[in-house]
C-alpha positions, 0 to 999 in steps of 0.5 A: 499500499502506497499514500498518494502526496495527495492524500497526504494533503489531506490529513491534519498535522496531527494525523502527518505526524502520528503517520510518521512517528508510526514510521519511525518506530517500525524503521527502528524495531525493523531495520534495513541490514544492509543500511546498518552502519552505513550513517554511523558518524565514525571520528576514525574514518573522518581523522585516520591519525585518530586510529593508529593512536587509540591502540597506543594512547590506551596502552599509556592509560593503562601505564599510567594506572599500573605505575600510579598504583604501585608510587601510591602504597611506595609513598603511603609507606616512606612519606614523613608524616611532616614536612617543610615546604619552599615558597609554599607563599609561592605556590599558593599565590601561583595556582591562584592566578591559574584558577583565577585565568580558569574563572576567565576563561570560563567567563569569557567563553559563557559571552562567546557562547564557546563550545570549549566552555565544556572543556573549561568548566571541566577544568574549573571545576578540577582546579576548586576540588584540588584547592578544598583538598589541599587547603583542607589537608594542609589545614589540619592540626591547625587553627585555620581547618574550620576556616579552610573546612567552610570554604571547601564546604559552602565555595570550593565544592559547590561551584565545583559541583555547579561547574560540573553539572554545567559541562555535563548539561551542555554535553547533553545539549550539544548531543541532542542539538547534533541529532537535531539538526541532522535530521533536518538536513535529511542525514537519516537512513528514513525519510520518515524519521527525519519528518518525525524528527522534525515533529518533536519540538526541539526544547523536548530533545534537549529535556529528553537526555535528562536523567540519562548516562553517557557513559553507555554513548561512544565516541563521537556520536557512536550510540547516541540512542544508548544515552537516550530515552527507549523512545526516542531510541530509534530516532538517535539511532537512525540520526547517528 
């Protein structure tokens, strides 16, 4: 059975949306095996250097884990309980200068709406956690312990949490926007999927990622359907 264009024009907008959703659901549950994998974005094909660097990078990361495990044991057994640090003032002042630079760069990225904001938020949040850890750790058994604890609990750690949450939220929005943009330009295996994507308001795509795990979303959009709710999974798989 083939639906003619004239019959489609006689349908209401709600009927066309329902038809598009039904077709998209059918395509998701009955994929064309000849098209599987054809439209999946593969960063290793786009940049062949990534394919050559992937295995060495994995080996380096694994080797660092092994080395650090042994180093931690060695430090725990040999480090003294007390130590007089030299250039103490310079260490903290320079660290705060770097933290100031991170906040300034983050503010600039927010103002200019740059994609690097995700990385800057992660950097700033990490530096704030380090600041809280070393500030509290170096003030143990001193009169400044409570000040360090208060600043960590009510300033540094909450700001770090906001930075990490913002980066995570931006990453979700970027994923959802890329799927929606791909559907709009027709980068899908089925035209019905694109029609269904157009029927979904843009705001719902961003909210549809809420509460889903980004750990299951492979690199550069591979398997983005796993990061989306089940009702969006087929659309995300086709758009990816």
